[in-house]
C-alpha positions in Angstrom: -31.3 19.0 -31.8 -30.7 15.9 -29.7 -29.0 16.4 -26.4 -26.3 14.6 -24.5 -24.6 11.3 -25.1 -26.5 8.0 -25.2 -25.9 5.0 -23.0 -24.5 2.1 -24.9 -26.6 -1.1 -24.3 -24.2 -4.0 -23.9 -25.4 -6.8 -26.2 -22.5 -9.2 -25.5 -23.7 -12.7 -24.8 -27.2 -12.2 -26.2 -28.7 -14.2 -29.1 -30.8 -12.6 -31.9 -32.2 -15.2 -34.3 -29.2 -17.2 -35.4 -26.7 -14.6 -34.2 -24.8 -14.8 -30.9 -23.1 -11.5 -30.0 -19.5 -12.0 -29.1 -18.2 -8.4 -28.5 -18.3 -4.8 -29.7 -16.5 -4.2 -33.0 -14.5 -1.0 -32.9 -13.1 0.7 -36.0 -10.8 3.8 -36.0 -13.6 5.9 -37.7 -16.4 5.0 -35.2 -18.7 7.7 -36.4 -21.6 5.4 -37.1 -23.8 3.5 -34.7 -22.2 0.8 -32.5 -21.2 -2.4 -34.4 -21.2 -5.8 -32.9 -19.3 -9.0 -33.9 -21.6 -12.0 -34.0 -21.2 -15.7 -34.6 -23.9 -17.2 -36.7 -25.2 -20.7 -36.2 -23.8 -21.7 -39.6 -20.3 -20.8 -38.4 -19.8 -17.4 -40.1 -18.9 -14.1 -38.5 -21.2 -11.1 -39.1 -20.6 -7.5 -38.1 -24.0 -5.9 -37.4 -25.3 -2.6 -36.1 -26.8 -3.0 -32.6 -30.0 -1.2 -33.6 -30.6 -3.8 -36.4 -30.1 -6.7 -33.9 -32.5 -5.2 -31.4 -35.2 -4.3 -34.0 -35.1 -7.8 -35.5 -33.9 -6.5 -38.9 -30.8 -8.7 -38.9 -31.3 -12.3 -37.7 -28.4 -14.1 -39.4 -25.4 -13.6 -41.6 -27.5 -14.2 -44.7 -27.8 -18.0 -44.3 -31.4 -17.6 -43.1 -32.5 -16.0 -46.4 -30.8 -18.9 -48.4 -32.5 -21.5 -46.2 -35.9 -19.8 -46.6 -35.5 -19.5 -50.4 -34.4 -23.2 -50.6 -37.4 -24.3 -48.6 -39.8 -22.2 -50.7 -38.4 -23.6 -53.9 -38.8 -27.2 -52.5 -42.5 -26.4 -51.7 -43.1 -24.9 -55.2 -41.5 -28.0 -56.8 -43.8 -30.4 -54.9 -46.9 -28.3 -55.6 -46.0 -28.2 -59.3 -45.4 -31.9 -59.4 -48.8 -32.6 -57.7 -50.5 -30.2 -60.2 -48.8 -31.9 -63.2 -49.9 -35.3 -61.9 -53.5 -34.1 -61.6 -53.4 -32.7 -65.2 -52.0 -36.0 -66.5 -54.8 -37.9 -64.8 -57.4 -35.6 -66.4 -55.9 -36.2 -69.9 -56.0 -40.0 -69.5 -59.6 -40.1 -68.6 -61.3 -42.3 -66.1 -59.7 -45.6 -65.1 -61.7 -48.6 -66.2 -61.9 -51.7 -64.0 
């Protein structure tokens, strides 16, 4: 059994990834871990557990995932275009002078 109460680490004013911690988010049924209200760089508000912020598990409101997926799709598209161009060159044969 764990003993005693734990000291709350104040995260106000700190930045974790794209999230800036504004204040503690209290709810009437505060039986869970401490929640924090954060502003994301994209302008949204996110309510996040402090443990997830400190562990690096939450770094944005969800916009980071969207941006990473968009960038990966862009890279795949460019890679496929390059591969298709190479295949087309192979089918045409050598270029004669």
